[in-house]
Steps between C-alpha positions, in 0.01 A plus 500: 500500500518394866646163593545323834769243568704334774879510466708321764201526733471872439164629372550740208268718298615612155338793319543700181384817676477587871140610455412128486591456869249478784545541876454125530795446266723702733386302804537152352818526291867527595618651171344710226660471156424780251571446130636851449736747662407693814759697697317426827592132488808295412595424139587136528656269244313171482816291525866563573767319301833418665794509258875441523749598231711209376867595459830324439569496875457156659198471729673491838747769390208746479477499878737596778554433868225319691286429193781317321573305816132401531491384137809288555346355816182417306697319230698301759185399688335389176795271430492361854129421474536332162288758320530484124352714225340390173449752218257388228537675166194302387288464809300179522131516591563265792760745635250783475234301689754421772578871530131592493429275798782665695369843395149418628644384831706819532207732424278310746756567775480880454261710714323650197635277226341526157567247225597692187663218304247273332539132421453566128796745498732240344266430207426871455870585474548224243205622292630858509852386401646657814850381585524393863729295720461293814730523802476224760679431829536161665637412841644162411194348324233720662357791300522817710384767256579691187405777259340567164712732287387678181702651218375849404731637231832571674334473843500177704197511731453280808122486482404259779695335778425279800744339740523315827602725788838467670644693792820700451701237688356232270543673162613858536291726275303200377394364163389843378860618505616188315226557240604860441864400464413217258274720284752786500782270391286355222401850385864607502610199294221539243518872428204635698532862612269478803315258722179554690394353833130505423228761542324598821138607527501849647248669729217275388418315818874443527787699646870426474646417841848629592635143514412436134638836395819427694548169319464648151702812572775290657560332164499832314160478331352834396126573507314617189133531404414189300469617137236242401241601759186690407343735586823691540365758742272431793430700814462303821341610828565318828208465743630231738849435641717208379527195725872558551691826539725639376369419152652607171334593173624649176351797318583650164764773507513523122358273232812281519601526866354447845536653843480308825234578761538363852182485709570513874298515819688754712653828401824439687538144375829436325452292192808324368365434153725350237489727199589380148789703359295637210230656722566868566193594706383340825202629697410393854131549578287442807238243406239663729546836327478351152180313588349816652590710194372246249180433695422871538560568131286210379226582752482854361458358148221269616316791669518711184361225280204400718 
């Protein structure tokens, strides 16, 4: 069954079989999503989960050299600015609403921001008996952001976060780094074996930019296909270039692992992508060639089915 949608301002057409496509579909849509496997496209995982193993090693001791120095600088700057952290084992509804307002403001500031968190999330989690925590930061008495953190078995998952922005001179690596450290320390003290820094939509009107990949890789997070997402296998065809290049997407390597694909504009362009340690395969592809290949293949299908 064919379905049209807009994801992050990208027009998509989703089909169960390529015979459903028309020439108009190829002209008007940026991405074609096929609900089955096809070796002529890219097997994408719907979302990528970022996970960090929790060990007995103290958080800052996991890192060496410049990274440890930056973490220390961040901690010192937080103290200088009077930033304090509040961890709520039993999050109050008022705290959630305060976070939700900050989250809405943060998403509105993004070029293609999409609000995923809903205002009824708090009540839904309560009804489903999901254990979750609230993490809040204050600069003196002013709320400057926080995170919603869920317990999933022995995994501590940072599900949503939103913070005020600080320059490096103001707060080093920022509130994100302080959140990761706080959640990691809590996980370590309470017997969790891993923590997750959320899930990213992948190749669905959204591409991972090198800056985001750099941030997550810097802290040692590994990338995995999110196990809860269905359908497990989808083939994606690209018909229009991303707004920003280089762009990064993840495709299935095996059922439980992903490979990294870097889309670039020029063949001689050097891409300094930050690659999670667990990823063994990285492919660099010219976006113009991929678009030409995918367009030609889909056009041939449309001609056959006229």
